[in-house]
N, C-alpha and C positions, 0 to 999 in steps of 0.2 A: 623151542620158542622161535617164532619168525624173527628174522633179522633184516636190517636194511641193507640192500645192495642196489647199486646204481641202475643196473640193467635187468633187474628181476621182473618176472611176470607179475602182474597185479593179481591179488587174490580176490575172492568173492566179496569179502567184507572190507577191502581197502577203500578208504574214502567214505566210509559209513559212520554214522553216529550209533553208539550203543547208549540206550537210555535205561537206567536201572528201574526194574519193576518194583512196586511197593513191597513185595515179599523178599527183597534182597536182604539176606541176613548178614553178609559181610559188611561190617561198618566202614571198611575202606571204600566201599562202592555205593553205599546207601544214597539215594537221590543224586547220583552222578550222571553227567553226560560225558561220554568218552568218544574221542575221534580216533578211529582205527587207522593206523599208518601202514601196518604190514600184516598180512594174513596169508598163511600158506598151510600145507599139510603138516608143517613142523610146529605150528602154533600161531599166536597173534601178539601184536604189540600196539599200544595206543597211549593216549594221554587224556587224563581227566581235565575237563575244560572249566569246571566250576568250583574248584577248591582253592581258596586263597592261601598264600604262604606268608609267614610273619616277616621273612627277610625282605629288605628293600633292594632295589637295583644298586644304589650306592654301596650298601653292605656287600653285595656280590663283587662290585668293582674293587672295593678295598681289600676284601679277602683274596682276590686273585692278583692283587698288587698292580692293577691296571691304572689306578689313580691313587694319589696320596690324600690325606685328610683335607688339605687345603683345596685341592682340585675337586674333591667330592662336594665340598660346600659350594663351589662355583659352577657346578653342572647346571645346564638349563633346566627349567621346571619340567619340561616334557620328558627329559632324560631321567630326572630324579623320580618322576611318577611312573616310569615304565614298570609294569606289573610283573611280579614273580608269582607263579602258581605252583601248587602241588600237583605234579603230573601223574603220580601213582606211588604205590608202596614198594616198588622195586628200585634199587640203586638210588636212594633218595639224596645222596650227596652228589649225584651227577646232573649236570645241567643240559637242557635241550632247548633249542629255539625253533619253534614252528613259525614259518613266515611266508609272505607273498614271494612270488618268483622274480621280483624285480631286484633281488639281491642274490647273487650266486657266487660261491667260492668253490675251490676244488673239492671241498669236503661236503658241499650241499647235496642232498639227495632228494629228488622229486618224490613226493608221496601221493600227489594227485595232479590233475592238469595244471592247477594254479598255485599249489602249495608245496613248499620244500621244508626239509628239516636239516638244520646244521647244529652240530654238537661240538664245535671247536671254538677256541677263543677269538678267532678272527671276527666272527659276527658280534660277539660281546663288545669288542673294541670298536667295531663300526657303529654299533648302536650308541655307545658312549660318546662318539664323535659326531653323532647326528647324520652319519652316512649309511646307516643300515637300511633294511627294507621298509617300505611304506606301512606294512602291517606285520606285526610280530607279537609273539608271546613267549616268555621263557618259563619253562617248567623244571622243577627239581624232581627227578624220579620219573618212572613210567609204570604203566599197567601191562602185565604180561601173562600169557596163557600158554600152557604146553599143548602138544599135539592133541586135537580133538576136544580139549577142555572148554573152549569158548562155545563151540557148536553144541556141546552137551548142556551148558548153562542156558543157551538160547532155547533149546528144545524143552528145558525144564522151567520155562517161563521166568528166567532170571533177567533177561534183557529184551527190550524192544529195539528194532533196528530201522534205520531210515537213511536216505542219502544225506550226507553232510551239507550244511549251509555255511558258506564262508563267512557271512556276516556274523552268524552266531559263534563261529570258532573264535574270531578275533574280538568279539564284544567284551568290553571290560566290566560290564555290570554282571558280576557273578551271582549275586544274591538270588535272582529269580530266573537264571538261565535254564534251569531244569524245567520249570513250568512253561517258559516261553518256547523251549524246544518242543515240548509236547503240543503246545498250542499251534505251532507252525505245522504240525502233522494233523491238526484238527482233533486232537485227543485231550480230554479233560482228565486230570489226575484221578478224579473220583470214578472214571469209567474203567480204570485198570483193575484187573482181578489180581488178588494176592496168591492165587493157586493156579497151577497148570491145568489146562483142560485137554483131554484126549478124546478123540472121536472113536 
């Protein structure tokens, strides 16, 4: 599986959206939009952008012992409302923050020209203090593929690919993000075939 490295070469699918086709049989990925952060000959890694998580940001802060119960109650509304999402079925207990590049720590890794990934507590603390990035989303877990697996799924009509749109990445309205991502490509869901076509 592809891993994040600071100075790695970008892969063909880095910075792309994967949009699940109607025939997607894996319930983990049905009607999902995924942002691919790392793609290489070893595999690929990305995050689902449209699956909510039951946990709230104050829950996370309490669990990590960054705040106590009294501090959690006093958090500003913007901080309390910071959205937690399900990033994928792999390592679901691990948190990742995808964010704008106006926040950088030593552990931040650029995944595109304007977007970074940080998976350490420093960014969670910064967000809790209101000093984090201007745009961010926290995911629990990620989506991962072994060598050649994602390419095979694309060839078998499992995914539609297109360049990622930063506004859609950080858009908090998850309910219709799938349809809006297709619409941004000029595709209506009814136009998508459920079976692979071969010439």
